[in-house]
Each structure stands twice: as C-alpha cells, then as structure tokens.
N, C-alpha and C positions, 0 to 999 in steps of 0.2 A: 225807706226805699222798700221795690216793688219785690218777689221772688216769685218763678216760673219753673212748674212743673215742666218742660215738652210732652207734648200731644200724644207722642209715640209712648212715651214712659208713665202715661197717667195712670193708668189701668195698674201698672206693674208694682204702683205705691212706691219707685226705686229711690229718685235721693232730688234733691233743688240744685241746679246750675241759678249762675248768677245771668241774667239776661244782658250782659253789656258792662265793658269797664268802666262806663259813664257812670254807671249806677252808684258804683264804687266813689265815685266821688261826691257825691250829695249823700251817703249812708250815714255818715257821721256830723253830717254839719247843720241839719237840721233848719234853722233859718239862716246859719251861715254858711249854707253850699253854696260855693263857688256857681256864679252866674255866669253864664257863658258873655264873652269878649263882646262887643258893638264893633262893626263894624268897619276899620280903621279908614280913613280918605288916603290916597297917593298917585301920584304924579304918574301914570300906563306906564311901561316900554315894553311894550307889544299892545296886537290887537288879537281879540278872539270873536271868532262868529258859529252862531247855530247852523251847520251845513243842513243838517235836516234832525227832525225828532219821531219818534213812533210812540204808541201807546201800546203794551203786552199787558195789561190788569195787576192790582195792587199786588205788594208782596205782603200784606198784612204782619204778623210778629217777627215775619223771618228775613232773611237778606238775600238777596239773588245778585246775582254777576253774568252779564252778556258772556258768549263764548266764541271766538272769530277763528274762523277756518275756510282758507281757501278766497278766499273774499266771501263770506257770509258771513251776517253777524247772528245767531241764538240766542234768542234771549225767553225767559219764565214767568211765571205769576204764580199768588199762588192760591186762586181760583181756578187751576188748570191749564191757563193756555200757555201753547208753547208755539213758538213763531220764528221763522227764519226774515233777514233784512237782505238786501246788495249791503256793504258797506260805503260801497261808491253814492249811491242813491236815497239809500233808505225807502227802496221800494220792497215792500212785503211779500215774499213768493209763496207762502204759506203759513198757516195758521191752524195748528190743530187746538182740540179739547180732550185733553187727558183723562178727564173724569173723574180725577182724582184731587188731593190739600195738596199740593205741592208743598217740599221742605226747603229742598234743594235744589239748585243748578247755577247755572246746564253747563254742562261738562261733554267736550267733542274732540274728536280726530276726524281724519279724512272720509271715514267711514259709518262713522257714529253718531247721536245728538241723544244726549243721559241726563236726567232728572230723576231726586227721589223724593219719595213722598213722606205724610206725617205717621204712615202707619207701614214705613220699612220697605216700600217697594222700591226697585230701579226698574226705570221704565226704559226702553232703547228704541229708538227710533234712526232709520236712517236717513241721506239726508232730503229726501223729498217728500218726510214725514210721515210716511208708513212704519209702523209701530210692527219691531223683529221679533222681541221677546221683553218679561217681565219676572225678574226674580225677590222671592221673598227674602233681606236681612232679617238680623234682632231687633232692631228699634228705630224710630225717625235718622233719615239721613238729612243731616244739613248740609253736606257739600255736596258740590258738582261733581261728579263719577269721574274717576280719570281712568283715561284706556291706554296703551301702549304694549306694542310685541302680542300683542292676542289674549292681553287679562285689562278686567276693569277693575280697579281696585275705590272700594269704597268703605268710607267711615262709617258708623252708626254711632247715635249718643249713647251706647249702654256698655262703652270701652272697646270697642271690638273694632278692628278692620280685614276687612276678606277681599278676598281674588276671587273674580269670576272669571266665570269663559264667553270675551268678547262672541261669540260667537252664538251662543244660546244660553247662557247666565248663567248657566253651572253652577256650585260653586267649584274654586279650586282648592284654595289654602283658607283661614281662617288664624289670625293675630287675636288676642284677647291681652288687654293689660286692665290692671288695677286700677280703679276709681275714687277719690276722697270723697269724704262729704260733699264738698263745696266744690266748684269748679264754675269753669267761665263756660257760657253757651256761645258758639264758635260754629260760624260757616264753613271758616278753611277748616282744609283736612289733610291731604298728603303732597308729596313732590314728588316725582317720579324723572330719572335720568338713568338712562346706561344699564338699565335693568335692574334699579333698585329704589326704593321703596322710602324717601324719607319724611319723617310725621315726630312733630312736637306732641308730648303728653304730656300730662297732668304732673304736677311735683316736680316742674323743671327738666321732664327727660327731653331727651332728645333719641329717634329710636333708627335705624338704614333697615330697613328690610331685602331679603332678594324676591323681586318682583315675580320670578316664574315659581317660587311655591312658599314665599312669606317668613321663610328663616331669619334667623335674626344673625345681622352680621354685626354690626357692630352699639351699641347702646351709652350713653353716657351722660351722667347730671349736669346741667348748668348753673342750677340753682337751688339750694335747698330751704325748704321750705320753713320759715322761725316766724316768730308770734303769737302772742296769747291767748286767741281764738281763732278758731275754724275761719272768718275770715280773711283775721290778718296771715294766715298762710298758706293762702292762695299762691302760689307760684306756678301755676302752668303756662306752657305754652302753647297759644290758642290759635296760631295761625301756621300755615306749614313753610317749613325752612326756606329759606331762600337759598337755590342754586346758583354756583360761578364757579364751573369747572372744577378745577382740583379745591374749591371750598364753599362750605356750608354754612349759612349763620342762619340763627335764630335771638329769638327776644321769649323774655319770661314776663309775665304780668309780676310788680310787687317783688322784681330779680336782679337779671342780669341779661344783657347783649352781649354774643359771642360767634365767634367761626372757629367751624373745626376742617380739617382737613379730611376732604372725604372719603377719601381710602379707607381708612382706617377710625377714625374719630378724636384723632388727639386734636386735642384742643388748641389751636393758635393764640387766639384773644380774649377777652372778656372785660368788662365794664358794668356797674351797676346801673340799670334801665325798670323801665314798667311799662309796656306796652302790652295792647291784646291783636293787635293790629300786625298785619303781614309785611316784612321786608323786602326792600326791592333793592337794584344797583343798575351802577354802571360801570364802566369799566376803571374807575377809580372810584368810586362812592358807594357806601352803603344808607339809605332815606330809612326813616322810620319815624313814624306818629307814638307819642308817648301816651299816658295813660290820663295827662291833662292836653291835650292836642297842641302840646309844643313839636314841630317840624323837626327832625334831627339830620343833617349830615359829618358822617362819621366819616373816616378815612380808611379803605377797604381793610388796608395793610396792618395798620396800630390801633384801629377803633379811638381815635384820637380823634375829638370834635371839630367840625370843619366852619361847621355855623348852625343856627337855630333859630327857627323862626316863634315867636311865643305871644304875638297876637289874635292869635287864635284860641284864647284861652278856653275852655272847656265848652267848643262851637261842634262835640264827638265829631271832629274827625277822622274822615277815612285815611288807610294808609294809599302811601304819596306812589306816583308813578314818575317817571324822568323821561322825558319825551325830546331830544333835540337842546333849546337852551335852556328848560322848564325841567319844573317839577308839578304836576296836578294833585293835587287834592281835592274832594269833597267835604260838604260840612250839611248838618242838621239842616238849615236851612233852603237847602237843593243851589249852594251856595257853589260852581270850579274856581276855585282860586289858583294859579299859575305860578308859580313862586323860581325864581331866577336861580338855575344852578348854582353859580358860582358863590353867590351869597344871601343868597334863602329869602331877597325882599320880594316885595308883590309887584307882578309883573302886571296882570290884567285878571279880572273878576268878571265869571259870567252868569247871571241866572238860569235855571232851570223852572220848575213847575212847582219851584217854595217847599218841596218833602225831602225827608235826607236822603244820602246819597250815603252810602255804609259801606257800599262794595268798593275797594280802590278801581280808580280808572282804571280803563282798557285802552292800547296803547296801538294807533293802526296809524304804523306811517306818521306825519305826520297831524294825523287826527287822533284825538282821545274820546273814547266811547262813556258814556256813565250812564245809567241804572238808576231811577229813584225811585224810593217806597212806593208813590204814588203808582208806577210804571210806565213813568218815562223813561224812553231810551233817546238820547242825544250822541250826536256826533259833534265834535266840536273842534275847529280850525285855527293853530292859535300862529303869528307870525310876528317877530321882531318890529317896533319901528323903525 
C-alpha cells in the first residue's frame, strides 16, 4: 500500500493522508487484492457521442473537475493552466498560465474563476482570464473554492475551512477542526446553500456553518470510528454533503450513509455504507458509488436500496451523476458508463483517452462533461434508442 504526504504539508511533517479509498481495497489483500472487473458485454439501449473534446493538461496526483457557469466551461491542470471553453462547441476562449502547481479546482460563479495551489494559494480570476487577487491559506488546497453572497469558501489540508472576501481575498473567518492520524485525501470540500456552508469532516462528522461569519449552526456525527487500528478506524466524510432543499445527505468511509433535516441537523434515516465519493440525487433517489465501485440507488425518503450495479467492481468508479433517463460514472480506464436510471443496467459505454476519470461527471442539459487525469475534457451526449 502506498502512503503520501500532501506537498503543502510535507515541510511541516504533519500527518499521513490516504491517497484514496481504492488503495484500501488492496491494503490487506497482498496477492489476493481485488482485481478490477473486466468490462461486460451488453446490448445498448442508448447511443452516445463525443460532441467535442479539448486538452487542458495533466492532473498529476490531484483530481480536477471542470466548472460550468452561464455557457462557459472552466478547467485546470496541475501544471498551472486554467482555460475557458464554450460548452456548446468546445471552442477555447482563453488560456492562462497561473505559474503555480495547481492542486484544486475549478470553482466558479458568475464573476470569479478560482483555483488552489499546492502551496496554499487561492488564485481568483475574472471571466476574461485576468487575475483579480490571490490569498494565502494555511496549507495545500485540494478543492475548487466555492463562492456565494460575496464570500469565497476554501478548505485546506490541515483541517481548516476559511471564508475569504470575494472582492479582495482578505480573510473574513476561519473554522478549525481536529484531524485524526490517518484520513482520506479528498478533493471534495464544501457545499453552500442559502447562506449555510455544509462540510463533511473526519471521524464521521457533519457540520453546518453560517456563511457570513463561520459560526457553527449545528454539528452531528453520522458514524463513530471503530476498529483495532488507525486504518480500520477511518470513518471520514470525504466528500461535500449533498443538498436537496430540506434534506442534507452524507456518507462516511467504513461507516454509514444518512440524511439530515437541513435546518436543524436532525437525522432522518441512516444505513450501513462505505464511500469516499460524493452523493448526488434526483427528485426521488440518492445515488452513490461505494468503496468497491458498486453503484447504488437509494430511496430518498427511507434509504431503501432501489438498485445496485455490481459489475464495475474495483474499477475506481467515480461518483455518479444523474441526467434524464441515465446515471453517468467514469472509471480508471477512462470509460464513461451510462446506467439506466430505473434499474441500474448498462445503457451505453463511451471511451475517452484511457486515463482515469476521478471526478464525477458534470451535467450540462443533456450533455455530460468529464475531465481525465491526462487532461482530456470531453462533452458527451446520450440518447435512448
């Protein structure tokens, strides 16, 4: 098993992070480690087409996800490139060299495009690619910064969430939480809605912070760590909670999935689950990829399993994204699998450049956008036969 100390923390001699849940599958297996499933043959029930693709540069050890705002797609790479493309045509509008090793991004709203660096810098640009400000936080930034109501929220690798002024990057507030000796290294950070910042923390905790000042509105523990050693006791919520109006849902690694009442943090339901990826939803269903790369659909109201797709075992499958009649996931060989939203069966499969798709697909109308580790940016449309 491989261990890695994030670059931004290495000089501090801080603590080890696990570089992803997939590594845990082979941690105790040795020669018996789970092997990725072979792709199964199936009769397609849909057609898929790559509408356009572009390249933005390799991700290195990091995970980058594109951001979509008002018909523009923003994408970044570890080598420092940040670019804007038209979502309809894929035409590149601009590309800038940030002259930094980027580690998190992209975050965007109507006026700001933001990335984070391995040295803890947050870089903010306008929609024309002109840098507006930069701000130093305490350590490596693994997530795309989030902006709402004049506040930019950034989560850093040393257990801090900060609020920066969207105008100039100055610190407005800071929230700190204690981290255990081992935790998952995750590029997903926080979610913001109606003036509240929601974050999943180590040791199975969910916290809701007031966006304006960072004060704690509520905190709850979804799953308690248990086990004989630090590896077995990892129970992190590695992805941002999924927000759906009155309900906020989260999942822990080696723990549980559950949904809370957004306003006060009361638990509505929970059940055993293990995932380091993000949850997504449609009006009736919550979707999850577990630590073994099984894709689940749960009833939103009760948590009952609606279906599960187990034929992608150990393929390092991304978090799912529902769109229309389908649910899309990417895998470690760069395939995008479109599953039937009703029963989880395979509908159609599309190849990209052969490198891993780690971030969940991004929906734009009937089109799915994915970014590969080699830096390929693909827009894929899918239709039922």
